[in-house]
C-alpha positions, 0 to 999 in steps of 0.5 A, a space after each residue: 121515148 121508146 128507148 126510155 120506156 124500154 130502159 125502164 122496163 129492163 131496169 124494173 125486170 132486173 130489180 124483180 129478178 135479181 135478189 142481190 140486195 135482199 141479203 143485206 136487208 135480211 142481215 139488218 133485220 136479224 141484227 135489229 131483232 137481236 138488239 131488241 132482244 138484248 135490250 129487253 133482256 138487259 132490262 129484266 137482268 138489271 131489275 134482278 141485279 138491283 133487287 139482289 144487291 138490295 137484299 145483300 145490302 139489307 143483310 149486311 146492314 143488319 149484321 153491321 148494326 
């Protein structure tokens, strides 16, 4: 029983002291933030492009008619 508790304390101390896995979590958060920003930017870009092509279509339609 005592060795199990010692192992548990050792493992807990190891996880608290060593920061090996934090880099992966930080990279994942940065990638998620970039993906979120790109998604928000794409929506605004798509709205602007749709509006621009609508204006071009209206102008071309008036010249053809």
